[in-house]
Structures are given as C-alpha cells and as structure tokens.
FIZA-109264 format. One record per residue: residue number from 1; residue in three letters; x, y, z of N, C-alpha, C, O in turn. Coordinates in steps of 0.001 Angstrom, whole numbers, always signed. Each point is the difference from the previous one (the first is absolute). Example, Ala and Ser with C-alpha at 12.3 -4.5 7.8 and 13.67 -1.06 7.14 Angstrom:
<rs>
(r 1,"Ala",(+13190,-5690,+7800),(-890,+1190,+0),(+900,+1200,+0),(+1036,-19,+665)),
(r 2,"Ser",(-1386,+1069,-1385),(+820,+1190,+60),(-770,+1090,+730),(+509,+1108,+169)),
</rs>
This chain:
<rs>
(r 1,"Met",(+125352,+97967,+102583),(-780,+660,-1007),(+613,+1352,-319),(+375,+751,+900)),
(r 2,"Asn",(-279,-451,-2173),(+518,+1293,-409),(-1159,+931,-301),(-1037,-421,-513)),
(r 3,"Phe",(+1227,+1683,+837),(-1040,+980,-232),(+648,+1260,-519),(+947,+506,+603)),
(r 4,"His",(-1442,+7,-1714),(+525,+1229,-574),(-765,+1181,+592),(-1210,+122,-191)),
(r 5,"Phe",(+1917,+742,+904),(-634,+1164,+609),(-96,+1109,-1028),(+1012,+481,-510)),
(r 6,"Lys",(-2243,-80,+211),(-211,+1089,-941),(+283,+1330,+682),(-92,+119,+1222)),
(r 7,"Gln",(+427,+852,-2010),(+264,+1319,+543),(-820,+1040,-752),(-408,-206,-1143)),
(r 8,"Thr",(+179,+1327,+1816),(-722,+1096,-639),(+929,+716,-959),(+1177,-349,-89)),
(r 9,"Arg",(-1668,+1324,-617),(+852,+714,-958),(+1126,+755,+692),(+985,+366,-642)),
(r 10,"His",(-1120,-130,+1949),(+1068,+662,+755),(+934,-1012,+638),(+822,+362,+842)),
(r 11,"Gln",(-939,-1649,-1239),(+855,-1081,+466),(-87,-237,+1503),(+1000,-299,+652)),
(r 12,"Thr",(-2199,+434,-116),(-242,-287,+1405),(-740,-1324,+89),(-1050,-170,-618)),
(r 13,"Ala",(+1590,-762,+1380),(-656,-1301,+134),(-1354,+173,+678),(-130,+743,+973)),
(r 14,"Arg",(-875,-1439,-1500),(-1323,+50,+607),(-72,-1027,+1121),(+728,-993,-14)),
(r 15,"Gly",(-1593,+1228,+969),(-143,-934,+1109),(-1447,-100,+447),(-873,+703,-510)),
(r 16,"Ser",(+633,-1583,+1465),(-1337,-206,+528),(+98,-544,+1412),(+1007,-595,+384)),
(r 17,"Arg",(-2064,+807,+382),(-84,-531,+1354),(-1352,-671,+168),(-989,+432,-591)),
(r 18,"Pro",(+943,-1495,+1403),(-1301,-638,+252),(-890,+912,+829),(+487,+902,+683)),
(r 19,"Asp",(-1796,-1140,-745),(-941,+775,+809),(+96,-365,+1474),(-310,+817,+867)),
(r 20,"Gly",(+737,-2034,-586),(+136,-431,+1391),(+904,-1212,+101),(+224,-713,-978)),
(r 21,"Val",(+294,+493,+2181),(+855,-1149,+269),(-485,-645,+1289),(-214,+681,+1002)),
(r 22,"Leu",(+43,-1998,-1033),(-401,-741,+1190),(+744,-1327,-19),(-278,-861,-835)),
(r 23,"Gly",(+1208,+699,+1743),(+795,-1217,+54),(+796,-175,-1276),(+769,+880,-388)),
(r 24,"Glu",(-955,-2012,-262),(+721,-330,-1240),(-739,+464,-1252),(+415,-319,-1115)),
(r 25,"Asn",(-1506,+1069,+1285),(-839,+398,-1137),(+68,+1494,-270),(-77,+823,+912)),
(r 26,"Trp",(+222,-494,-2191),(-148,+1370,-474),(-1370,+80,-653),(-375,-890,-763)),
(r 27,"Phe",(-377,+1946,+1052),(-1349,+145,-533),(-77,+1156,-988),(+533,+1084,+238)),
(r 28,"Leu",(-1208,-1342,-1347),(-305,+1014,-994),(-1501,-59,-220),(-531,-1046,-373)),
(r 29,"Ile",(-156,+2150,+597),(-1460,+39,-99),(-391,+812,-1222),(+401,+1155,-148)),
(r 30,"Lys",(-1188,-1771,-723),(-439,+649,-1231),(-1512,-77,-104),(-564,-1090,+89)),
(r 31,"Asn",(-100,+2211,-273),(-1447,+53,-170),(-283,+249,-1482),(-217,+1136,-421)),
(r 32,"Val",(+223,-2215,-359),(-103,+90,-1460),(-1040,-988,-525),(-397,-933,+698)),
(r 33,"Asp",(-38,+1152,-1939),(-899,-942,-663),(+786,-1152,-632),(-454,-1144,-13)),
(r 34,"Glu",(+1635,+1466,-507),(+884,-1017,-576),(+1429,+350,+382),(+441,+1136,-168)),
(r 35,"Leu",(+274,-2124,+683),(+1388,+222,+393),(+918,-598,-1045),(-81,-1185,-325)),
(r 36,"Arg",(+958,+2033,-195),(+988,-420,-985),(+1364,-111,+677),(+200,+503,+1106)),
(r 37,"Leu",(+715,-1152,-1770),(+1368,-88,+499),(+675,+1342,-254),(+253,+362,-1149)),
(r 38,"Thr",(+38,+374,+2216),(+592,+1330,-123),(+1456,-27,+442),(+464,-966,+605)),
(r 39,"Tyr",(+241,+2034,-916),(+1382,+138,+448),(+56,-56,+1528),(+907,-615,+561)),
(r 40,"Gln",(-1857,+1244,+108),(-45,+4,+1471),(-95,-1426,+538),(+715,-353,+938)),
(r 41,"Ile",(-1579,-458,-1511),(-162,-1383,+456),(+1267,-801,-264),(+457,-735,+875)),
(r 42,"Arg",(+118,+866,-2068),(+1231,-736,-309),(+1125,+401,+937),(+706,-862,+524)),
(r 43,"Leu",(-532,+2145,-308),(+1080,+468,+859),(-176,-483,+1434),(+951,-495,+604)),
(r 44,"Leu",(-2162,+633,-49),(-234,-459,+1374),(+164,-1521,+117),(+505,-491,+1010)),
(r 45,"Ala",(-922,-243,-2023),(+146,-1462,+35),(+1472,-401,+18),(+394,-867,+779)),
(r 46,"Phe",(+407,+1478,-1616),(+1417,-337,-37),(+712,+451,+1273),(+901,-685,+485)),
(r 47,"Met",(-1304,+1836,+56),(+585,+456,+1272),(-376,-956,+1129),(+846,-358,+819)),
(r 48,"Ala",(-2106,-53,-773),(-455,-927,+1033),(+748,-1324,-111),(+442,-552,+1007)),
(r 49,"Asn",(-303,+48,-2214),(+713,-1251,-220),(+1455,+117,+456),(+526,-900,+655)),
(r 50,"Asp",(+107,+1989,-1000),(+1403,+215,+340),(+217,+92,+1513),(+1047,-406,+505)),
(r 51,"Arg",(-2031,+936,+211),(+139,+212,+1450),(-684,-1077,+841),(-2,+79,+1228)),
(r 52,"Gly",(-578,-1084,-1887),(-609,-1107,+724),(-1412,+258,+500),(-430,-611,+977)),
(r 53,"Tyr",(-296,+1509,-1633),(-1379,+312,+367),(-946,-551,-1049),(+428,-551,-1014)),
(r 54,"Arg",(-1722,+706,+1270),(-1037,-355,-963),(-834,+1242,-253),(-331,+730,+935)),
(r 55,"Leu",(-9,-486,-2187),(-847,+1133,-375),(-1438,-478,-83),(-324,-893,-783)),
(r 56,"Val",(-538,+1495,+1600),(-1426,-320,-3),(-730,+1198,-598),(+27,+1101,+549)),
(r 57,"Ile",(-679,-1339,-1685),(-751,+1063,-674),(-1470,-206,+310),(-543,-1080,-233)),
(r 58,"Arg",(-102,+2109,+755),(-1423,-80,+333),(-797,+839,-986),(+260,+1187,-198)),
(r 59,"Ile",(-1248,-1851,-420),(-846,+655,-993),(-1460,-306,+318),(-285,-953,+726)),
(r 60,"Pro",(-660,+1760,-1267),(-1424,-273,+239),(-392,-1396,-498),(+593,-532,-939)),
(r 61,"Lys",(-1585,-29,+1579),(-473,-1356,-315),(-360,-158,-1469),(+259,-1051,-586)),
(r 62,"Asp",(-849,+2071,-17),(-465,-83,-1380),(+1051,+427,-1029),(-269,-30,-1201)),
(r 63,"Ala",(+1444,+419,+1649),(+1041,+470,-919),(+539,-1146,-844),(+144,-1129,+469)),
(r 64,"Lys",(+147,+1445,-1719),(+580,-988,-905),(+1521,+72,+90),(+573,+1044,+311)),
(r 65,"Arg",(+61,-2169,-588),(+1462,-77,-19),(+439,-203,-1443),(-372,-981,-643)),
(r 66,"His",(+1155,+1907,+151),(+458,-83,-1386),(+872,-1242,-182),(+653,-454,+939)),
(r 67,"Arg",(-649,-81,-2144),(+751,-1217,-316),(+1486,+126,+371),(+584,-935,+549)),
(r 68,"Thr",(+19,+2081,-846),(+1426,+172,+309),(+261,-56,+1504),(+1045,-490,+429)),
(r 69,"Leu",(-1976,+983,+364),(+145,-56,+1456),(-118,-1442,+488),(+789,-439,+837)),
(r 70,"Arg",(-1760,-292,-1352),(-165,-1406,+402),(+1253,-813,-331),(+446,-816,+807)),
(r 71,"Glu",(+113,+1037,-1983),(+1226,-706,-401),(+1172,+376,+901),(+805,-855,+368)),
(r 72,"Phe",(-713,+2133,-14),(+1090,+474,+857),(-94,-623,+1391),(+1017,-398,+568)),
(r 73,"Val",(-2222,+311,-16),(-191,-601,+1322),(+482,-1449,-15),(+663,-442,+938)),
(r 74,"Leu",(-988,-292,-1985),(+460,-1384,-124),(+1520,-73,-125),(+645,-860,+599)),
(r 75,"Gln",(-90,+1769,-1380),(+1453,+38,-212),(+750,+307,+1296),(+1101,-507,+213)),
(r 76,"Met",(-1685,+1329,+647),(+680,+406,+1236),(-80,-1071,+1082),(+605,+163,+1059)),
(r 77,"Asp",(-1325,-1239,-1291),(+19,-1200,+840),(-161,+280,+1496),(+884,-307,+799)),
(r 78,"Gly",(-2023,+893,-436),(-317,+199,+1415),(+438,+1326,+589),(-352,+305,+1139)),
(r 79,"Val",(+1106,+489,-1874),(+440,+1297,+513),(-1140,+1007,-57),(-90,+890,+846)),
(r 80,"Val",(-782,-1030,-1845),(-1128,+927,-173),(-1298,-756,+234),(-209,-1084,-545)),
(r 81,"Lys",(-667,+1676,+1370),(-1316,-583,+302),(-1036,+1090,-193),(+229,+1151,+372)),
(r 82,"Ile",(-1366,-1504,-950),(-1066,+982,-204),(-1193,-396,+849),(-532,-1102,-136)),
(r 83,"Asp",(+112,+2010,+1017),(-1172,-169,+854),(-1104,+919,-490),(+251,+1006,-662)),
(r 84,"Asn",(-1477,-1374,+1001),(-1146,+836,-346),(-619,+591,+1252),(-69,-649,+1044)),
(r 85,"Phe",(-387,+1909,-1166),(-771,+581,+1096),(-1392,+339,-496),(-197,+326,-1170)),
(r 86,"Lys",(-759,-408,+2074),(-1393,+320,-331),(-200,+1501,+146),(+828,+688,+597)),
(r 87,"Asn",(-1914,-191,-1136),(-284,+1433,+76),(-168,+493,+1427),(+121,+1198,+256)),
(r 88,"Asp",(-401,-2112,+690),(-157,+421,+1386),(+1341,+72,+738),(+39,+296,+1194)),
(r 89,"Gly",(+1067,-569,-1917),(+1324,+125,+594),(+570,-1289,+559),(+1170,-30,+382)),
(r 90,"Thr",(-1963,-1045,-319),(+527,-1259,+520),(+835,-692,-1078),(-214,+197,-1197)),
(r 91,"Val",(+1158,-1002,+1645),(+932,-654,-904),(-150,-1500,+82),(-111,-563,+1089)),
(r 92,"Ser",(+107,-90,-2251),(+35,-1461,-13),(+1427,-405,-323),(+467,+205,-1121)),
(r 93,"Ser",(+228,-778,+2094),(+1403,-280,-148),(+392,-1275,+732),(-686,-438,+923)),
(r 94,"Asn",(+1780,-140,-1342),(+548,-1180,+646),(+1424,+275,+495),(+815,-922,+38)),
(r 95,"Ile",(-507,+2115,+326),(+1373,+353,+398),(+350,-660,+1319),(+1110,+174,+502)),
</rs>
C-alpha cells in the first residue's frame, strides 16, 4: 500500500503514536460522539499494517462511525478494528 505523507508548511513530516500497545495490538482511544476517518487514524493504520500489528480503536458505545471510517475499516481487511466501551469504563471486545 502506498501512502502520501503530508507535511506542514515548514516541510516537517507529521506523525502519530498509539495510546497503548499490548502484544500485536496498537490501541487508539477516542471519547467522541462521532468518529471520522482522520489523518491520525490513516497514518496509524498504515504504520500498523507495515509493521505487522493491528490498530484497535476504542470509542464510546453510543458513538457513531462516519461512512468514510466504515469504508476504510473494510478496505484495511482486518488491520483496523473498532471496539466500544461503556460509560463505566468496561470494554466489549473480541481481541
């Protein structure tokens, strides 16, 4: 997969790091009402794919997933997984 790295006006490549790493999984935790496909998600997904990891994004149970994000998850074929957490902090996951 090819990925075009965007740069700031000072020509510095942007980067991102997962919120946590456990085994083969990189975790990104977002507390949002609706999650869209962002540069951070795309970059972490491609990095995870390149290094043989899986990106697990955790969002609130009631959060909506934007259409572009749903399409991207399907396109990444198992590299990106979205889990939901409840307001009490527990996670429903199949990892």
